[in-house]
PyMOL CGO cylinders between C-alpha atoms (Angstrom):
from pymol import cmd
from pymol.cgo import CYLINDER

trace = [
    CYLINDER, 0.00, 0.00, 0.00, 2.81, 2.40, 0.91, 0.3, 1, 1, 1, 1, 1, 1,
    CYLINDER, 2.81, 2.40, 0.91, 4.56, 1.77, -2.45, 0.3, 1, 1, 1, 1, 1, 1,
    CYLINDER, 4.56, 1.77, -2.45, 1.35, 2.43, -4.36, 0.3, 1, 1, 1, 1, 1, 1,
    CYLINDER, 1.35, 2.43, -4.36, 0.82, 5.72, -2.51, 0.3, 1, 1, 1, 1, 1, 1,
    CYLINDER, 0.82, 5.72, -2.51, 4.42, 6.81, -3.29, 0.3, 1, 1, 1, 1, 1, 1,
    CYLINDER, 4.42, 6.81, -3.29, 3.88, 6.06, -6.99, 0.3, 1, 1, 1, 1, 1, 1,
    CYLINDER, 3.88, 6.06, -6.99, 0.62, 8.01, -7.04, 0.3, 1, 1, 1, 1, 1, 1,
    CYLINDER, 0.62, 8.01, -7.04, 2.31, 10.99, -5.40, 0.3, 1, 1, 1, 1, 1, 1,
    CYLINDER, 2.31, 10.99, -5.40, 5.35, 10.83, -7.71, 0.3, 1, 1, 1, 1, 1, 1,
    CYLINDER, 5.35, 10.83, -7.71, 3.41, 10.59, -10.99, 0.3, 1, 1, 1, 1, 1, 1,
    CYLINDER, 3.41, 10.59, -10.99, 2.25, 14.25, -11.14, 0.3, 1, 1, 1, 1, 1, 1,
    CYLINDER, 2.25, 14.25, -11.14, 5.76, 15.46, -10.25, 0.3, 1, 1, 1, 1, 1, 1,
    CYLINDER, 5.76, 15.46, -10.25, 7.37, 13.38, -13.02, 0.3, 1, 1, 1, 1, 1, 1,
    CYLINDER, 7.37, 13.38, -13.02, 4.71, 14.37, -15.55, 0.3, 1, 1, 1, 1, 1, 1,
    CYLINDER, 4.71, 14.37, -15.55, 5.21, 18.03, -14.71, 0.3, 1, 1, 1, 1, 1, 1,
    CYLINDER, 5.21, 18.03, -14.71, 8.99, 17.78, -15.14, 0.3, 1, 1, 1, 1, 1, 1,
    CYLINDER, 8.99, 17.78, -15.14, 8.66, 16.06, -18.52, 0.3, 1, 1, 1, 1, 1, 1,
    CYLINDER, 8.66, 16.06, -18.52, 6.15, 18.65, -19.75, 0.3, 1, 1, 1, 1, 1, 1,
    CYLINDER, 6.15, 18.65, -19.75, 8.44, 21.49, -18.64, 0.3, 1, 1, 1, 1, 1, 1,
    CYLINDER, 8.44, 21.49, -18.64, 11.38, 19.99, -20.52, 0.3, 1, 1, 1, 1, 1, 1,
    CYLINDER, 11.38, 19.99, -20.52, 9.27, 19.60, -23.66, 0.3, 1, 1, 1, 1, 1, 1,
    CYLINDER, 9.27, 19.60, -23.66, 8.17, 23.24, -23.51, 0.3, 1, 1, 1, 1, 1, 1,
    CYLINDER, 8.17, 23.24, -23.51, 11.74, 24.45, -23.02, 0.3, 1, 1, 1, 1, 1, 1,
    CYLINDER, 11.74, 24.45, -23.02, 12.87, 22.74, -26.23, 0.3, 1, 1, 1, 1, 1, 1,
    CYLINDER, 12.87, 22.74, -26.23, 11.86, 24.73, -29.30, 0.3, 1, 1, 1, 1, 1, 1,
    CYLINDER, 11.86, 24.73, -29.30, 10.69, 22.87, -32.39, 0.3, 1, 1, 1, 1, 1, 1,
    CYLINDER, 10.69, 22.87, -32.39, 12.55, 23.28, -35.66, 0.3, 1, 1, 1, 1, 1, 1,
    CYLINDER, 12.55, 23.28, -35.66, 9.29, 24.25, -37.40, 0.3, 1, 1, 1, 1, 1, 1,
    CYLINDER, 9.29, 24.25, -37.40, 9.67, 27.76, -36.03, 0.3, 1, 1, 1, 1, 1, 1,
    CYLINDER, 9.67, 27.76, -36.03, 12.59, 28.44, -38.40, 0.3, 1, 1, 1, 1, 1, 1,
    CYLINDER, 12.59, 28.44, -38.40, 12.26, 29.52, -42.05, 0.3, 1, 1, 1, 1, 1, 1,
    CYLINDER, 12.26, 29.52, -42.05, 13.91, 26.64, -43.92, 0.3, 1, 1, 1, 1, 1, 1,
    CYLINDER, 13.91, 26.64, -43.92, 13.02, 28.19, -47.30, 0.3, 1, 1, 1, 1, 1, 1,
    CYLINDER, 13.02, 28.19, -47.30, 15.86, 30.74, -47.07, 0.3, 1, 1, 1, 1, 1, 1,
    CYLINDER, 15.86, 30.74, -47.07, 19.41, 30.01, -46.02, 0.3, 1, 1, 1, 1, 1, 1,
    CYLINDER, 19.41, 30.01, -46.02, 20.99, 32.73, -43.91, 0.3, 1, 1, 1, 1, 1, 1,
    CYLINDER, 20.99, 32.73, -43.91, 24.77, 33.20, -43.66, 0.3, 1, 1, 1, 1, 1, 1,
    CYLINDER, 24.77, 33.20, -43.66, 26.09, 35.21, -40.71, 0.3, 1, 1, 1, 1, 1, 1,
    CYLINDER, 26.09, 35.21, -40.71, 29.72, 36.32, -40.55, 0.3, 1, 1, 1, 1, 1, 1,
    CYLINDER, 29.72, 36.32, -40.55, 30.70, 37.83, -37.23, 0.3, 1, 1, 1, 1, 1, 1,
    CYLINDER, 30.70, 37.83, -37.23, 32.56, 37.92, -33.96, 0.3, 1, 1, 1, 1, 1, 1,
    CYLINDER, 32.56, 37.92, -33.96, 31.52, 35.79, -30.99, 0.3, 1, 1, 1, 1, 1, 1,
    CYLINDER, 31.52, 35.79, -30.99, 30.39, 37.92, -28.05, 0.3, 1, 1, 1, 1, 1, 1,
    CYLINDER, 30.39, 37.92, -28.05, 29.46, 35.00, -25.81, 0.3, 1, 1, 1, 1, 1, 1,
    CYLINDER, 29.46, 35.00, -25.81, 29.46, 31.20, -25.84, 0.3, 1, 1, 1, 1, 1, 1,
    CYLINDER, 29.46, 31.20, -25.84, 26.68, 29.33, -24.02, 0.3, 1, 1, 1, 1, 1, 1,
    CYLINDER, 26.68, 29.33, -24.02, 27.73, 25.65, -23.85, 0.3, 1, 1, 1, 1, 1, 1,
    CYLINDER, 27.73, 25.65, -23.85, 24.49, 24.36, -22.30, 0.3, 1, 1, 1, 1, 1, 1,
    CYLINDER, 24.49, 24.36, -22.30, 22.18, 21.49, -23.21, 0.3, 1, 1, 1, 1, 1, 1,
    CYLINDER, 22.18, 21.49, -23.21, 19.96, 20.78, -25.00, 0.3, 1, 1, 1, 1, 1, 1,
    CYLINDER, 19.96, 20.78, -25.00, 21.75, 23.06, -27.51, 0.3, 1, 1, 1, 1, 1, 1,
    CYLINDER, 21.75, 23.06, -27.51, 24.89, 25.13, -27.31, 0.3, 1, 1, 1, 1, 1, 1,
    CYLINDER, 24.89, 25.13, -27.31, 24.46, 28.74, -28.38, 0.3, 1, 1, 1, 1, 1, 1,
    CYLINDER, 24.46, 28.74, -28.38, 26.55, 31.68, -29.54, 0.3, 1, 1, 1, 1, 1, 1,
    CYLINDER, 26.55, 31.68, -29.54, 25.86, 35.36, -29.35, 0.3, 1, 1, 1, 1, 1, 1,
    CYLINDER, 25.86, 35.36, -29.35, 27.32, 36.46, -32.70, 0.3, 1, 1, 1, 1, 1, 1,
    CYLINDER, 27.32, 36.46, -32.70, 27.90, 40.14, -33.48, 0.3, 1, 1, 1, 1, 1, 1,
    CYLINDER, 27.90, 40.14, -33.48, 27.54, 40.91, -37.19, 0.3, 1, 1, 1, 1, 1, 1,
    CYLINDER, 27.54, 40.91, -37.19, 27.83, 44.28, -38.94, 0.3, 1, 1, 1, 1, 1, 1,
    CYLINDER, 27.83, 44.28, -38.94, 24.18, 45.16, -38.24, 0.3, 1, 1, 1, 1, 1, 1,
    CYLINDER, 24.18, 45.16, -38.24, 23.17, 43.37, -34.99, 0.3, 1, 1, 1, 1, 1, 1,
    CYLINDER, 23.17, 43.37, -34.99, 23.88, 40.60, -32.50, 0.3, 1, 1, 1, 1, 1, 1,
    CYLINDER, 23.88, 40.60, -32.50, 22.32, 37.21, -33.24, 0.3, 1, 1, 1, 1, 1, 1,
    CYLINDER, 22.32, 37.21, -33.24, 21.50, 34.31, -30.95, 0.3, 1, 1, 1, 1, 1, 1,
    CYLINDER, 21.50, 34.31, -30.95, 22.82, 31.32, -32.91, 0.3, 1, 1, 1, 1, 1, 1,
    CYLINDER, 22.82, 31.32, -32.91, 21.37, 27.97, -31.85, 0.3, 1, 1, 1, 1, 1, 1,
    CYLINDER, 21.37, 27.97, -31.85, 23.89, 25.16, -32.35, 0.3, 1, 1, 1, 1, 1, 1,
    CYLINDER, 23.89, 25.16, -32.35, 23.83, 21.39, -31.81, 0.3, 1, 1, 1, 1, 1, 1,
    CYLINDER, 23.83, 21.39, -31.81, 24.13, 19.74, -28.41, 0.3, 1, 1, 1, 1, 1, 1,
    CYLINDER, 24.13, 19.74, -28.41, 27.72, 20.02, -27.10, 0.3, 1, 1, 1, 1, 1, 1,
    CYLINDER, 27.72, 20.02, -27.10, 28.22, 16.23, -27.38, 0.3, 1, 1, 1, 1, 1, 1,
    CYLINDER, 28.22, 16.23, -27.38, 27.28, 16.23, -31.08, 0.3, 1, 1, 1, 1, 1, 1,
    CYLINDER, 27.28, 16.23, -31.08, 29.59, 19.15, -31.78, 0.3, 1, 1, 1, 1, 1, 1,
    CYLINDER, 29.59, 19.15, -31.78, 32.45, 17.29, -30.09, 0.3, 1, 1, 1, 1, 1, 1,
    CYLINDER, 32.45, 17.29, -30.09, 31.66, 14.10, -32.04, 0.3, 1, 1, 1, 1, 1, 1,
    CYLINDER, 31.66, 14.10, -32.04, 31.77, 16.07, -35.28, 0.3, 1, 1, 1, 1, 1, 1,
    CYLINDER, 31.77, 16.07, -35.28, 35.16, 17.57, -34.51, 0.3, 1, 1, 1, 1, 1, 1,
    CYLINDER, 35.16, 17.57, -34.51, 34.32, 20.98, -33.05, 0.3, 1, 1, 1, 1, 1, 1,
    CYLINDER, 34.32, 20.98, -33.05, 33.98, 20.91, -29.26, 0.3, 1, 1, 1, 1, 1, 1,
    CYLINDER, 33.98, 20.91, -29.26, 32.09, 23.99, -28.12, 0.3, 1, 1, 1, 1, 1, 1,
    CYLINDER, 32.09, 23.99, -28.12, 34.96, 24.75, -25.73, 0.3, 1, 1, 1, 1, 1, 1,
    CYLINDER, 34.96, 24.75, -25.73, 37.18, 25.59, -28.72, 0.3, 1, 1, 1, 1, 1, 1,
    CYLINDER, 37.18, 25.59, -28.72, 35.02, 28.60, -29.59, 0.3, 1, 1, 1, 1, 1, 1,
    CYLINDER, 35.02, 28.60, -29.59, 35.83, 31.68, -27.50, 0.3, 1, 1, 1, 1, 1, 1,
    CYLINDER, 35.83, 31.68, -27.50, 34.54, 35.22, -27.23, 0.3, 1, 1, 1, 1, 1, 1,
    CYLINDER, 34.54, 35.22, -27.23, 36.35, 37.35, -29.81, 0.3, 1, 1, 1, 1, 1, 1,
    CYLINDER, 36.35, 37.35, -29.81, 36.66, 34.51, -32.36, 0.3, 1, 1, 1, 1, 1, 1,
    CYLINDER, 36.66, 34.51, -32.36, 35.44, 34.94, -35.94, 0.3, 1, 1, 1, 1, 1, 1,
    CYLINDER, 35.44, 34.94, -35.94, 32.66, 32.52, -36.91, 0.3, 1, 1, 1, 1, 1, 1,
    CYLINDER, 32.66, 32.52, -36.91, 30.55, 32.01, -40.01, 0.3, 1, 1, 1, 1, 1, 1,
    CYLINDER, 30.55, 32.01, -40.01, 27.18, 30.35, -39.29, 0.3, 1, 1, 1, 1, 1, 1,
    CYLINDER, 27.18, 30.35, -39.29, 24.83, 29.09, -41.99, 0.3, 1, 1, 1, 1, 1, 1,
    CYLINDER, 24.83, 29.09, -41.99, 21.26, 28.15, -41.23, 0.3, 1, 1, 1, 1, 1, 1,
    CYLINDER, 21.26, 28.15, -41.23, 17.73, 29.45, -40.89, 0.3, 1, 1, 1, 1, 1, 1,
    CYLINDER, 17.73, 29.45, -40.89, 16.26, 32.54, -39.25, 0.3, 1, 1, 1, 1, 1, 1,
    CYLINDER, 16.26, 32.54, -39.25, 13.58, 32.17, -36.62, 0.3, 1, 1, 1, 1, 1, 1,
    CYLINDER, 13.58, 32.17, -36.62, 10.04, 33.04, -37.71, 0.3, 1, 1, 1, 1, 1, 1,
    CYLINDER, 10.04, 33.04, -37.71, 9.26, 34.33, -34.21, 0.3, 1, 1, 1, 1, 1, 1,
    CYLINDER, 9.26, 34.33, -34.21, 12.47, 35.95, -32.94, 0.3, 1, 1, 1, 1, 1, 1,
    CYLINDER, 12.47, 35.95, -32.94, 14.15, 38.43, -35.32, 0.3, 1, 1, 1, 1, 1, 1,
    CYLINDER, 14.15, 38.43, -35.32, 17.60, 38.02, -33.72, 0.3, 1, 1, 1, 1, 1, 1,
    CYLINDER, 17.60, 38.02, -33.72, 17.69, 34.20, -33.62, 0.3, 1, 1, 1, 1, 1, 1,
    CYLINDER, 17.69, 34.20, -33.62, 18.91, 31.63, -36.11, 0.3, 1, 1, 1, 1, 1, 1,
    CYLINDER, 18.91, 31.63, -36.11, 19.34, 27.86, -36.10, 0.3, 1, 1, 1, 1, 1, 1,
    CYLINDER, 19.34, 27.86, -36.10, 22.76, 26.93, -37.47, 0.3, 1, 1, 1, 1, 1, 1,
    CYLINDER, 22.76, 26.93, -37.47, 23.12, 23.99, -39.84, 0.3, 1, 1, 1, 1, 1, 1,
    CYLINDER, 23.12, 23.99, -39.84, 26.90, 24.43, -40.07, 0.3, 1, 1, 1, 1, 1, 1,
    CYLINDER, 26.90, 24.43, -40.07, 29.58, 26.67, -38.65, 0.3, 1, 1, 1, 1, 1, 1,
    CYLINDER, 29.58, 26.67, -38.65, 33.06, 27.60, -39.76, 0.3, 1, 1, 1, 1, 1, 1,
    CYLINDER, 33.06, 27.60, -39.76, 35.58, 28.41, -37.07, 0.3, 1, 1, 1, 1, 1, 1,
    CYLINDER, 35.58, 28.41, -37.07, 39.37, 28.61, -37.42, 0.3, 1, 1, 1, 1, 1, 1,
    CYLINDER, 39.37, 28.61, -37.42, 39.11, 27.41, -41.03, 0.3, 1, 1, 1, 1, 1, 1,
    CYLINDER, 39.11, 27.41, -41.03, 37.12, 24.26, -40.18, 0.3, 1, 1, 1, 1, 1, 1,
    CYLINDER, 37.12, 24.26, -40.18, 33.50, 23.82, -41.29, 0.3, 1, 1, 1, 1, 1, 1,
    CYLINDER, 33.50, 23.82, -41.29, 31.35, 21.45, -39.24, 0.3, 1, 1, 1, 1, 1, 1,
    CYLINDER, 31.35, 21.45, -39.24, 27.89, 20.12, -40.11, 0.3, 1, 1, 1, 1, 1, 1,
    CYLINDER, 27.89, 20.12, -40.11, 25.71, 20.42, -37.02, 0.3, 1, 1, 1, 1, 1, 1,
    CYLINDER, 25.71, 20.42, -37.02, 22.50, 18.55, -37.91, 0.3, 1, 1, 1, 1, 1, 1,
]
cmd.load_cgo(trace, "trace")
């Protein structure tokens, strides 16, 4: 009986946590995949978090939030996120967000002469 009660109490907590994680992850449908965007700029900030690493990339006209792959995928593809530092030059190719005018999802990045496919 005690085990059953613990399970019944734990279920709403687990369900809430899973729902919160799902909401925090943005779907790729919110990016305009009909037009490729190429950003050439200087890294202001590196955010090496999961589920996706991010860069704040300063271009000639504004600063973009560039959504990258998970850090583990970047490392597996030969570009650990820790190699990218503030002040580095980066070229990011991908798709602009339909909802956030300063955000893009990168399909590939070039850093220190090396281009890495992120998806």
